[in-house]
C-alpha positions as CSV (number, residue, x, y, z in Angstrom):
1,M,50.9,-8.5,-54.3
2,E,50.7,-5.2,-52.4
3,E,47.1,-4.0,-51.8
4,S,46.2,-0.5,-52.9
5,P,45.8,1.7,-49.9
6,V,42.4,2.8,-48.7
7,V,42.5,6.3,-47.4
8,L,40.1,8.0,-45.0
9,G,38.7,11.2,-46.4
10,G,41.1,11.3,-49.5
11,P,44.8,11.5,-49.8
12,V,46.7,12.3,-46.6
13,S,49.1,15.3,-46.5
14,V,50.9,16.9,-43.6
15,V,48.4,18.7,-41.5
16,S,49.3,22.3,-40.8
17,A,47.6,24.8,-38.6
18,R,45.0,26.7,-40.6
19,P,44.1,30.3,-39.8
20,V,40.8,30.7,-37.9
21,A,39.8,33.2,-40.6
22,R,39.9,30.6,-43.3
23,V,37.7,28.2,-41.2
24,L,35.2,31.0,-40.5
25,A,35.1,32.0,-44.2
26,H,34.4,28.4,-45.1
27,L,31.5,28.3,-42.6
28,R,30.1,31.4,-44.1
29,R,30.1,29.9,-47.5
30,H,28.4,26.7,-46.2
31,P,25.6,27.8,-43.8
32,T,24.4,24.2,-43.4
33,V,27.5,23.4,-41.3
34,P,26.6,25.8,-38.4
35,C,23.1,24.4,-38.6
36,G,24.5,20.9,-38.1
37,V,26.7,22.1,-35.2
38,V,23.7,23.8,-33.5
39,I,21.5,20.7,-33.8
40,V,24.3,18.4,-32.5
41,V,25.0,20.7,-29.6
42,A,21.3,21.0,-28.8
43,I,20.6,17.3,-28.8
44,A,23.8,16.5,-26.8
45,S,22.8,19.3,-24.3
46,L,19.4,17.8,-23.9
47,G,20.9,14.4,-23.0
48,M,23.4,15.8,-20.6
49,L,20.9,18.0,-18.8
50,A,18.2,15.3,-18.5
51,P,18.7,14.8,-14.8
52,L,18.2,18.5,-14.1
53,L,15.2,19.1,-16.3
54,P,11.7,19.3,-14.6
55,I,10.3,16.3,-16.4
56,A,8.6,13.2,-15.3
57,P,10.6,10.0,-14.7
58,P,10.9,8.2,-18.1
59,D,9.8,4.8,-16.8
60,L,6.8,6.0,-14.7
61,P,3.6,4.3,-16.0
62,R,0.2,6.0,-15.7
63,F,-2.3,3.6,-17.1
64,S,-5.1,6.1,-16.8
65,H,-3.3,8.3,-19.3
66,R,-2.5,5.6,-21.9
67,L,-1.9,6.9,-25.5
68,A,-2.6,10.5,-24.5
69,P,-2.3,12.7,-27.7
70,P,0.3,15.5,-28.0
71,L,-0.5,18.8,-26.2
72,S,-2.5,17.0,-23.5
73,A,-2.4,18.2,-20.0
74,G,1.0,17.2,-18.6
75,Y,2.0,15.5,-21.9
76,L,3.6,17.9,-24.4
77,L,4.3,15.1,-26.8
78,G,1.7,12.7,-25.6
79,S,2.2,9.3,-23.8
80,D,2.8,5.7,-24.9
81,Q,0.7,2.6,-24.3
82,L,1.8,2.5,-20.7
83,G,1.1,6.1,-20.0
84,R,4.8,7.1,-19.9
85,D,5.7,10.7,-20.9
86,I,7.1,10.5,-24.4
87,L,9.0,13.8,-24.0
88,S,10.8,12.5,-20.9
89,R,11.6,9.2,-22.6
90,L,13.0,11.1,-25.7
91,I,15.3,13.2,-23.6
92,W,16.5,10.3,-21.5
93,G,16.8,8.2,-24.6
94,T,19.1,10.8,-26.1
95,R,21.6,10.0,-23.3
96,T,21.4,6.3,-24.1
97,S,21.5,6.5,-27.9
98,L,24.2,9.1,-28.1
99,A,26.4,7.4,-25.5
100,A,26.1,4.1,-27.3
101,G,26.8,5.6,-30.7
102,V,29.8,7.7,-29.6
103,S,31.2,4.9,-27.4
104,A,30.9,2.4,-30.3
105,A,32.7,4.8,-32.7
106,L,35.5,5.4,-30.3
107,L,36.0,1.7,-29.6
108,A,36.0,0.9,-33.3
109,L,38.4,3.7,-33.9
110,T,40.8,2.6,-31.2
111,V,40.9,-1.1,-32.1
112,G,40.8,-0.4,-35.9
113,S,43.5,2.2,-35.8
114,A,45.8,0.0,-33.7
115,L,45.4,-2.9,-36.2
116,G,45.7,-0.7,-39.3
117,I,48.7,1.3,-38.1
118,S,50.6,-1.8,-36.9
119,A,49.9,-3.6,-40.1
120,A,51.1,-0.7,-42.3
121,Y,54.1,0.3,-40.3
122,Y,55.6,-3.2,-39.7
123,G,54.3,-4.8,-42.9
124,G,55.3,-8.3,-43.8
125,R,53.6,-11.3,-42.3
126,L,51.8,-9.1,-39.7
127,D,50.3,-7.0,-42.4
128,H,49.3,-10.0,-44.4
129,F,47.7,-11.7,-41.3
130,F,45.8,-8.7,-40.2
131,M,44.5,-7.8,-43.6
132,R,43.3,-11.3,-44.4
133,A,41.4,-11.4,-41.1
134,I,39.9,-8.0,-42.0
135,D,38.9,-9.3,-45.4
136,I,37.1,-12.2,-43.8
137,L,35.2,-9.8,-41.5
138,M,34.3,-7.5,-44.4
139,G,32.9,-10.5,-46.2
140,F,29.9,-10.5,-43.8
141,P,27.2,-7.8,-44.1
142,E,28.0,-5.3,-41.3
143,I,24.6,-5.3,-39.6
144,L,24.4,-9.1,-39.7
145,L,27.8,-9.4,-38.2
146,A,26.7,-7.0,-35.4
147,I,23.5,-9.1,-34.9
148,A,25.5,-12.3,-34.7
149,I,27.9,-10.9,-32.1
150,V,25.1,-9.6,-29.9
151,A,23.2,-12.8,-30.3
152,A,26.2,-14.7,-29.0
153,L,26.8,-12.3,-26.1
154,G,23.2,-11.9,-25.2
155,P,20.9,-8.9,-25.5
156,G,21.7,-5.6,-23.8
157,L,22.9,-2.1,-24.6
158,T,26.5,-2.8,-23.8
159,H,26.6,-5.9,-25.9
160,A,24.9,-4.0,-28.8
161,M,27.5,-1.2,-28.6
162,L,30.3,-3.8,-28.6
163,G,28.8,-5.7,-31.5
164,V,28.4,-2.5,-33.6
165,A,31.9,-1.4,-32.7
166,L,33.5,-4.8,-33.7
167,A,31.5,-4.8,-37.0
168,N,33.0,-1.4,-37.9
169,V,36.6,-2.2,-36.9
170,P,37.5,-3.4,-40.5
171,F,36.7,-0.1,-42.0
172,Y,38.8,1.9,-39.5
173,A,41.7,-0.7,-39.9
174,R,41.8,-0.5,-43.7
175,G,41.5,3.3,-43.6
176,M,44.3,3.8,-41.1
177,R,46.5,1.3,-42.9
178,G,46.1,3.2,-46.2
179,A,46.9,6.5,-44.5
180,V,50.1,5.1,-42.9
181,L,51.2,3.5,-46.1
182,L,51.3,6.9,-47.8
183,L,53.4,8.3,-44.9
184,R,55.7,5.4,-44.0
185,A,58.3,6.0,-46.8
186,N,58.4,9.8,-46.4
187,E,61.7,11.5,-45.7
188,F,60.7,12.8,-42.2
189,V,59.9,9.2,-41.1
190,E,63.2,7.9,-42.5
191,S,65.1,10.8,-40.8
192,A,63.5,10.0,-37.5
193,R,64.4,6.4,-37.8
194,A,68.0,7.3,-38.8
195,A,68.2,9.6,-35.7
196,G,67.5,6.5,-33.5
197,A,63.8,7.2,-32.7
198,T,61.9,4.1,-31.5
199,D,59.0,2.7,-33.5
200,L,56.5,3.9,-30.8
201,R,58.0,7.5,-30.9
202,I,57.8,7.5,-34.8
203,I,54.2,6.4,-34.7
204,A,53.2,8.8,-31.9
205,R,55.2,11.9,-32.9
206,H,55.4,11.7,-36.7
207,L,52.6,9.5,-38.1
208,M,49.7,10.1,-35.8
209,P,49.6,14.0,-36.1
210,N,49.4,13.6,-39.9
211,I,46.4,11.3,-39.8
212,V,44.4,13.1,-37.2
213,A,42.4,15.1,-39.7
214,P,41.0,12.2,-41.8
215,M,40.5,10.3,-38.6
216,V,38.3,13.1,-37.1
217,V,36.3,13.4,-40.4
218,F,35.7,9.7,-40.6
219,V,34.6,9.4,-37.0
220,S,32.2,12.4,-37.3
221,L,30.6,10.8,-40.4
222,N,30.5,7.4,-38.8
223,I,28.8,8.3,-35.4
224,G,25.5,8.8,-37.2
225,W,25.7,5.3,-38.7
226,M,26.6,3.9,-35.3
227,I,23.5,5.5,-33.7
228,T,21.3,4.1,-36.4
229,E,22.8,0.6,-36.0
230,T,22.4,0.6,-32.2
231,A,18.9,1.9,-32.5
232,G,18.2,-0.9,-35.1
233,L,19.5,-3.6,-32.6
234,S,17.3,-2.1,-29.9
235,F,14.4,-2.1,-32.4
236,I,14.6,-5.9,-32.8
237,G,15.1,-6.5,-29.1
238,L,18.9,-7.0,-29.0
239,G,19.9,-3.6,-27.7
240,A,18.6,-1.6,-24.7
241,Q,16.1,-3.6,-22.7
242,P,12.8,-2.2,-21.2
243,P,12.3,0.0,-19.3
244,T,15.5,1.7,-20.4
245,P,14.5,4.6,-22.7
246,D,16.2,4.3,-26.1
247,W,15.2,5.7,-29.5
248,G,15.2,2.2,-31.0
249,T,13.0,0.6,-28.2
250,M,10.7,3.6,-28.5
251,L,10.3,3.0,-32.2
252,A,9.6,-0.7,-31.5
253,D,6.9,0.3,-28.9
254,G,5.3,2.7,-31.4
255,R,5.2,0.1,-34.1
256,T,2.4,-1.8,-32.4
257,V,0.2,1.3,-32.1
258,I,1.2,3.1,-35.3
259,T,-2.4,3.1,-36.7
260,V,-4.1,4.5,-33.6
261,A,-1.3,6.6,-32.0
262,P,1.3,7.5,-34.6
263,H,2.9,10.1,-32.2
264,V,4.5,7.3,-30.2
265,A,6.8,6.4,-33.1
266,T,7.1,9.9,-34.6
267,G,9.2,11.4,-31.8
268,P,12.1,8.9,-31.8
269,G,12.0,8.7,-35.6
270,V,12.4,12.5,-35.9
271,M,15.2,12.5,-33.3
272,I,17.2,9.8,-35.1
273,F,16.7,11.6,-38.4
274,L,17.8,15.0,-37.0
275,A,20.8,13.5,-35.2
276,V,22.1,11.5,-38.2
277,L,21.5,14.4,-40.6
278,A,23.3,16.9,-38.4
279,L,26.3,14.6,-37.8
280,N,26.6,14.0,-41.5
281,V,26.4,17.7,-42.3
282,L,29.0,18.4,-39.6
283,G,31.3,15.6,-41.0
284,E,31.1,16.9,-44.5
285,G,32.0,20.4,-43.3
286,L,35.0,19.1,-41.3
287,R,36.1,17.2,-44.4
288,E,36.1,20.3,-46.5
289,V,37.9,22.3,-43.9
290,L,40.6,19.8,-43.0
291,D,41.2,18.3,-46.4
292,P,42.6,20.8,-49.0
293,R,41.7,18.5,-51.9
294,A,38.1,18.5,-50.9
295,R,38.1,22.3,-51.3
């Protein structure tokens, strides 16, 4: 029996170029979207400019300044239990956390899209095999699957990123499969096939441009979840390893002194909250701009 398609961001239609004025008008009606853009750009800029900023090294301990409160001399946001500057670790941790989240999302998108598009386009036994394998993976809770992968590979930021990406591959695969199923039988695909176009050309020139919009929306909404998952793996010791600054490891460090120095955990917690919130707001805005049915 044929499975009902799962579509990213709603039904897929041919994506046409939209006037800039329409996009700007939409942004004016939804002021939260520019706020999300500003926050995302600000956080990403902090991470990229970390080596150029006049801040202390993130892994430099100063035991004489342990647990310094915020606004102390030389410690704008205070210090942790080793005397390391929390502001410096937050900024450098931004590079680590964002890089891990974005890389995991792109890897999951690449692998999942390749599986989903191949399964939908060729169908038959290949589709059946891929979808049954995806169903098996989706039978496991996502975070537990990521933990199992990292536990098998060993702790580390790269392995955490790989585990989170592989755990999210089924969602991208099913979404891409559903999108291609709606387009595969369209007249423009049949015309290209009748004209002698190869399968690779049909996929690249006729199918991919029509699923870019839902793909972008899903990735923008998913990056925040990827950041949360990688931070969670770091929190339990399976992600970034000390002394690498990472929001998850900083939260784990702050957990042990939460009653006497809550500022140690507050900084990374606020950064995770802002990053995920801004990415979700941005993703919702993109969905409404790129998907006519959402409007």
